[in-house]
C-alpha positions as CSV (number, residue, x, y, z in Angstrom):
1,M,5.9,3.6,-16.3
2,S,4.1,1.5,-13.6
3,Y,4.2,3.1,-10.1
4,H,2.5,0.1,-8.4
5,I,2.6,-3.6,-7.8
6,S,-0.8,-5.2,-8.3
7,K,-2.7,-8.5,-8.0
8,T,-6.3,-9.3,-8.6
9,V,-7.8,-11.5,-5.9
10,K,-11.0,-13.5,-6.1
11,G,-13.2,-13.0,-3.1
12,K,-15.5,-10.7,-1.2
13,F,-14.1,-7.3,-0.5
14,D,-14.3,-7.5,3.3
15,D,-12.6,-10.9,3.3
16,V,-9.8,-9.7,1.0
17,H,-9.4,-6.6,3.1
18,Q,-8.7,-8.7,6.2
19,Q,-6.3,-11.0,4.2
20,V,-4.3,-8.0,3.0
21,V,-4.0,-6.6,6.5
22,E,-2.7,-10.0,7.7
23,S,-0.4,-10.5,4.8
24,L,1.1,-7.2,5.4
25,K,1.6,-8.0,9.1
26,D,3.2,-11.3,8.1
27,V,5.9,-9.4,6.2
28,G,6.5,-6.8,9.0
29,F,4.1,-4.0,8.0
30,G,1.4,-2.6,10.3
31,V,-1.5,-0.7,8.9
32,I,-1.4,2.7,10.5
33,T,-4.0,4.6,8.4
34,E,-7.1,3.5,6.6
35,I,-9.3,5.7,4.3
36,D,-12.6,4.3,3.1
37,M,-13.0,6.2,-0.1
38,K,-16.6,4.9,-0.7
39,E,-17.6,6.3,2.7
40,K,-15.7,9.6,2.4
41,L,-17.0,10.3,-1.2
42,K,-20.6,9.6,0.1
43,E,-20.1,11.9,3.1
44,K,-18.3,14.8,1.3
45,L,-19.8,14.7,-2.2
46,D,-23.0,12.6,-1.7
47,V,-21.8,10.3,-4.6
48,D,-22.0,6.5,-4.7
49,Y,-18.8,4.8,-5.4
50,K,-17.5,1.2,-5.3
51,N,-15.6,-0.3,-2.3
52,Y,-12.2,1.4,-2.4
53,V,-9.9,1.5,0.6
54,I,-6.5,3.0,1.0
55,L,-4.3,1.4,3.6
56,G,-1.2,3.2,5.0
57,A,1.3,0.5,5.7
58,C,4.5,1.0,7.7
59,N,7.5,-0.9,8.8
60,P,9.0,1.3,11.6
61,G,12.5,0.0,11.1
62,F,12.5,0.8,7.4
63,A,10.8,4.2,8.0
64,Y,13.3,5.1,10.7
65,E,16.3,4.1,8.5
66,A,15.0,6.0,5.5
67,V,14.2,9.3,7.4
68,Q,17.8,9.1,8.8
69,M,19.1,9.2,5.3
70,E,16.6,11.7,3.9
71,E,14.8,13.8,6.6
72,E,12.0,15.0,4.4
73,L,11.2,11.5,3.2
74,G,8.2,11.5,5.4
75,V,6.1,13.2,2.7
76,L,6.2,9.9,0.9
77,L,5.3,7.7,3.9
78,P,3.6,5.5,4.7
79,C,3.4,3.0,1.8
80,N,0.0,3.0,0.4
81,V,-1.9,-0.2,-0.4
82,V,-5.2,0.2,-2.3
83,L,-8.0,-2.3,-2.5
84,I,-10.5,-1.7,-5.3
85,D,-13.7,-3.7,-5.7
86,Q,-13.9,-4.8,-9.3
87,E,-17.6,-5.5,-8.7
88,D,-17.3,-8.9,-10.4
89,G,-16.2,-11.1,-7.5
90,N,-12.7,-9.8,-7.7
91,V,-10.7,-7.2,-5.7
92,K,-7.6,-5.5,-7.2
93,V,-4.9,-5.0,-4.6
94,S,-2.1,-2.5,-5.5
95,A,0.9,-1.4,-3.5
96,I,3.3,1.4,-4.2
97,D,6.4,0.5,-6.1
98,A,8.9,1.8,-3.5
99,Q,11.8,1.7,-5.9
100,K,9.9,4.0,-8.3
101,M,8.8,6.2,-5.5
102,M,12.4,6.6,-4.0
103,S,13.9,7.3,-7.4
104,V,12.2,10.7,-7.4
105,V,14.2,11.5,-4.2
106,G,17.6,11.2,-5.9
107,N,19.4,9.6,-2.9
108,D,21.1,6.3,-4.0
109,K,21.4,5.4,-0.3
110,L,17.7,4.6,-0.2
111,D,18.0,2.0,-3.0
112,A,18.5,-0.9,-0.7
113,I,15.6,0.0,1.6
114,A,13.3,0.5,-1.5
115,L,14.4,-2.9,-2.9
116,T,13.6,-4.7,0.4
117,V,10.2,-2.9,0.7
118,N,9.3,-4.0,-2.8
119,E,10.3,-7.5,-2.0
120,R,8.1,-7.6,1.1
121,M,5.2,-6.0,-0.7
122,R,5.4,-8.6,-3.4
123,Q,5.5,-11.4,-0.7
124,A,2.4,-9.9,0.9
125,L,0.5,-9.8,-2.5
126,D,1.8,-13.2,-3.5
127,S,0.5,-14.7,-0.4
128,L,-3.1,-13.6,-1.2
């Protein structure tokens, strides 16, 4: 069972990173958190790792609507988008599959929001 929507993009990691942030913005999502795993793993464990960034993407309208239906839903927010350097001139970009994520909640009222979020994430990835 896949829990993400993915696309491999040819390009330099930093360039793809900027493209992803812009493509998310274009479909109504802002990046509200950013974790540089390479940096954190070096800092905390003194290990070298490839470029790997986790972006926390949020559409405030969808988030507000969702927490009105399911108050504890915040534990699943924001929607994560991961950029993984394939170290061959490609970057894998993966976004959470909101429909799969929401299915664990067991609240059918969230289905429409999850479908819309997935459509927007696919649009963002398709534009890369």
